[in-house]
N, C-alpha and C positions, 0 to 999 in steps of 0.2 A: 384299276388295272395296273398301274405302275407298281403298287405294293405287291400285288400278286406276281408280277414279272420278276421283281427283285428276289422275293422269297423262293420262287421256282428256280431262278438262275443260281442262287446261292446253294440250294439243295443239290442242283446238278453238279456244281463245282465240288461240293462236299463228297458226292458219290465218286466223281472222277479222281480227285486228288487225295482224298483221305480214306474213304471206305474201301475202294477197290484195291489200293496198295495193301491195306490191312488184310484184306481177304486173300490176295494172291501171294504176298511176300511174307506175311506173318501168320498165315493160316487161321485168321480170326474173322469169320464171315458175319459176326453179329451186327457190325455197323452197316453192312449192306442190307441186311434184313430190315432194320429199323429205318435207316436212311432211304432205302428204296421204296418202302411203303409211303413214307412222308413225301418223297419226290413224286411218286405216282399220283397221290392225292392232289398235290400242287399242280402237276401237269394237267390234270383234268380240269381243275379250277381255272387255270390259265386259259385253256382252250375255251371254256364257257365264257369267261370275261372277255376274251377276244371276239367271240361271236356276238356277244352283247354290244360291244363297242362297234363292231362292223355294222350292225343294224342301226344303232343309235346315232352314230356319226356319219352314216351313209358313205362308208369307205368303198372304194372300188375293189374289185377282186384282187388286183395286183397288190394293193396295199395290205389287204387282209392276209394274203398268203405270205407276204414279206414279214408281217408281224408274227405270224405263227412260225415261220422258218427261223426266226431269231432264237427260239428256245432250243434249237438243235445244235447250235454252234456255241461253245463255251465263250463267255465274256461278251457276246453280242447283245445280251439283254441290256447292257449299259448304253449302247448306241440306240437301241430301241427305246429306252426310257427317255433319252434326250429328244428323240423325234416326237414322242407323245407329249412331253413337257412343252416343247415349242408349240405344238398344235393347241394345247390347252391355254397357253399364254395368249395366242392369237385369238382364240375364242373369247377369252375374258375381255380383251381389248375391243372386241366387236369388229375386228378386221376380218375381211374375207380371207379364207385360207387359199394360198396359191396351190393349184392342183399339182404343180411340178414338185413342190415340197412334200406333198402327201404320198407320192408314189415311192 
C-alpha cells in the first residue's frame, strides 16, 4: 500500500506541477494525456489497496476515509505513509495498536 501511495502521489504532483503548466502555458497537452492515464490507473489501484487494507487491518471507517482523503491533497501522501509505516512497525513488534493513533 505504501508503494502504491507514493507512486499515485508522485503522479498527482507530476500532473499538477508539470503536465498542467505544459498544457495551459505552452499549449502542449501530450503530457496530460499520458500522465493523466497513468494517474487514473494508479488512483484506482490505490483505492483498491486501501479497501484491501481496510478489511485486512480492520480499520474503522474514520481511518479508511482519512487514508483515502490523503490522495486528494498534494503532498499529504507523505504524512499518510508515515502513519502506515508506524502502524506496520507496531504490528511487527507485536504491540497492540493504540486506537487513538489509528484515527
